[in-house]
N, C-alpha and C positions, 0 to 999 in steps of 0.2 A: 932102949925103951922108946927113945924119940922116934927112931925108924919105924917101929911098929905102929906108933900113934900117926905118923905121916902117912903109912900106907892105909890105915883105917880111914883116915880123913879123906885121902885120895879116892878110896874105892866108895865111901859114902857120897862124895861129890859126884863121881861118875854115875852111881845108881840114881841119884837125885836128877841129874841132868837127862838121863835115859828116860825116866818116868815122866818127866815134864812133857816129853813128846807124846805121851799117852793121855794127856789132859783132854778132857771132853770139850768139844766146841759147839755141841748140838743146841744148848740154850740160845746161842747167838743166831744159829741158822733158824731154828724153830720159831724164834721171835718174829721173823719176817716171812714165815711160810705162808703162801698163798696171797701175798700183798699184790703181786704183779697181776694175778687173776682178777682180784677185786678191783684193781685199777683199770683194767681192760674193760670189765663189765660196766663200771660206772662212766667210762669214756664213751660207750657205745649206746647208753641209755639216753634217749632224747627227752623223755618226760618221765621222771621217777614216780609221779603220781597218777600216771595214765590207767593204772589197773583199778583205782578207785572210781574212775569215771564209769558209770553205768548207762550213760545216755547212748541210745542207738546211733550208729554212724549214718550219715545222710549225705546226699550229694552225688550219688551215682545212680543213673537212671536204670530201669529194669532191663531194657534190651541190652545194654552195655554189660551189666552184671551177669545176665544169662549167657552172653557170647564169651565172656571171660571164663566162665565155669565150664561151658562146653569145651572150649579150646583147651582148658586145663585138663579136663578128664580125658579128651581125645589124645593128649600127649602121652598118655600111659597105654593106649591100645596097641601101638606097634613100637617095639622097643627100636632104638636108633641102630644103624649098622655099625659094626665094631670098627674102630679106627686102628689101622696098623701103626705101630711105632717106626717099624723099619720098612722103607719102600725100596724097591729095586728099579726104580725109573719106569715103571709100567704106567704112570699117570693116574693111578686109581689109588 
């Protein structure tokens, strides 16, 4: 009788131990999900209230602004030449 009870207790202990490995750890992981992204965005934000400022930007003259815009638009006219990752010593 004691032998059967001991076997049952050992089997129950073994099954309990095996099922403990199946315990869900998702709540611990989900609690911190996205915190690294939020921290990176906060670190890169210079002025969090800048979106509320509706005052027009001043301080750049018309000629400089036009030249910057023209240069920016011209940068899309001709795509850059492809760069080859592997060269064979041709110098190009």
